[in-house]
Steps between C-alpha positions, in 0.01 A plus 500: 500500500884541495629822656830670500786289340791387703825379346359142486184605326683725260737218408216252414283785354199342671545182306504640144806357326738752351534473120798309371601195312221290645239757407621574139741244377527116477357363826393147399731205519560271200286213623211717572528666159483163333200392707328826439547476124375128489220550737388846354495348145292206608252739690489734199411200259244369741336837536491566132349157438222571767409824320285605807554795730675276745707374204606849406603552868716188500654597161588850642645347804699253280626786296627673812681193605656464162608863514639445848709200373631665195595835648616356838308787676205455748324825600370333809854419612588848431226632735608260768868578449612150452691301232560136414770593241862495595504841649360589837201722567626861585253528792421150618858385495395145457713259307339349185262223573462576875150649498341847559578760760250747622571795746221707638478750792238696695505741782262414786411714810599246756816410681750248357455280789121481460525426132762231565272326747209504263715359201668241727158352585510294181159346553359841441678569171201368287294794651683749267680270259226414254704220321542301824253238624679424833829501686569246764811598710706228681786678681731658239338297227151532351272349235349727235201444279431756214245537233615355163359544150158362398391447867795283595732541801872513543682391815847535642693496819716789613747586777618822652867560410547839658318697759553827689194554729333824416707565192517208260382149406649292213387157385541245221316189376643157578642264247242304311220758534255566204620864500855622545486827691692732727426834642532745778301784665665796656356747750677832492390768756471846348611818667268755651238238593406448135439124547685214341603412158427132427690348216437166354743319275385180353683268255313193359516253231138409412374157378574491134813718543539848317265408228225400730552827698476696178174332412371570844587864464332508148177376649488754786720358782758768513719411811605867563133602494412211749760593748415869470137425575604272795694788647205734448278259709762456760505874547129510518506219757766664704373853511121430507480160646304361212498482117202667342306221339380713213860533383611147578460253223733240331566486125511165328 
């Protein structure tokens, strides 16, 4: 549960992108539009040829891709506040072709120093980050393994690029990794012993690029939702010492 908003949480509006060009206008680049039209047309023809319930689903998906290509507007990109067109996303402020940016915050009834120590123990991150399989630290570098689509895994190496003990950790993936990612977590003490606001900012370029990210969102892998759930579990772990098993499950 997120409590009273601070200036940071008001700015990010708890991860819900503000409406703007990315939400309503052209937010799909020319290359993706061509791919969407071609791929959508092929899917629609295949689905209609099948004639089954699955075929109708494929035809509908193909039609949505064709619409996306012809109009240059992707509702999923609008929800995520991103754009692959020439303009920049008004919230994410990520240049075209540079991936997604997700920002989420939660207030936790623990000190900033305690929460920093918990997060800095990278090996324990899979306890509350459901998409992670393992993290193996080696000094300021670490090796990450995450769940991928259809039972696969994705691996990358990362390094800490900035750190203020008790207040902030920032990292990025190393060149040549399967996933291009960068992020930070800030621990802001609140006044009147109201705990700490934990803000996660994550930028990543998933395998398959923006189109792959859009298809992942379409089939239920909303990155903003994932980070929000990770923070909810982190809050439970920090405040109660455990994550209630009845509420802890992973979506595939």
